[in-house]
Structure formats: C-alpha cells, structure tokens
N, C-alpha and C positions, 0 to 999 in steps of 0.2 A: 502493500500500499504506500503509496505518495503521500506524505504529510503536504498540508497547504501553511508553509513558513508563517505568509504573512500574517492568515487567520490565527495561527499559534501568536504574533505579534499583537495582532490586535484582542483575543484574549486575555495576554499577561496585561497591557496597558491598561485594562479596568484594573486589573486586581494591583496593580502598582497605583495605580490614582486613589485607594480608596486606603492605602497608605500613609505616612509619616514622609517618610522618604520618596517616594516617588509622586507624591502629589503635585509637585511642580513639571513634571512629565505633560505634554501634547502629544509623542505621537511616537512609534516607533515604524520604523522604514526598513521592511528586506530588501535586500539589494544581492542579484545574484551573475555576476560574472562570469559566465561562462568559458569565457573568453581563457582565462587565468585561471579558473575550477577558484576563485574566491567567493563566499559569501557574509556580506558587512550588514548589518541592520544599524540604522542611525535614529541616536535618540537623542528627541528635541526638546528642550524646555519653554519654559513661559518667559524666560528672559531673553531669549533667541541663542542661544548656545546651545549648540549640537555637539554630541559624541560618536564615531563612527566604532563600534565596536566587531573586531572578529566571530563570527557566529559557523567559518568552514565547520561542519558537524556530519552528522550520517542520521541523526534522530532527532524529532520533537523537542525531547526533554534533554539533549545534551544544547539543542538551543537556547532553552531557558535558562540551562545553566550556564552558557555565554553571555545572556544580555544580560543576569544579576550582576556577573563580575565588572561590567560596564555603568551599573547603575551604583554600586556600593563603592 
C-alpha cells in the first residue's frame, strides 16, 4: 500500500496545532524530488519563518518521527 504522505502531514498538523509546542505551525508541505531521491517537509510558522526537514523514509510512521525532529 502506498501511503499518502501529504495526507499524513495534514493530519499531523492538526494534532500539532492542539499543542503548546505546535500551536504556531500553519502548514506542513511534503515534497518528493524523485530526480534526486529526496523527500522533505517544509514546516511553516505564523511569524513567516519556515524550516525544511529531510523526511526521506519508507513509512508514514518514519515520516512522523522525522517531522517531530524538525519541530522539537
């Protein structure tokens, strides 16, 4: 089964926004650059700052773990 990684990001965003540590996150944007084989998630914040996290992984749970490294 192929997981929809953007959908996982959308669902995680809602959970993060319910926390003190993630209430200022406005978006999690998943990108898959198939040419170079790199997957990233850009974490966007209310103040305009954004951070790109490498999330190249095999599973949705690994994706969540990698995003959490970028948030914390």
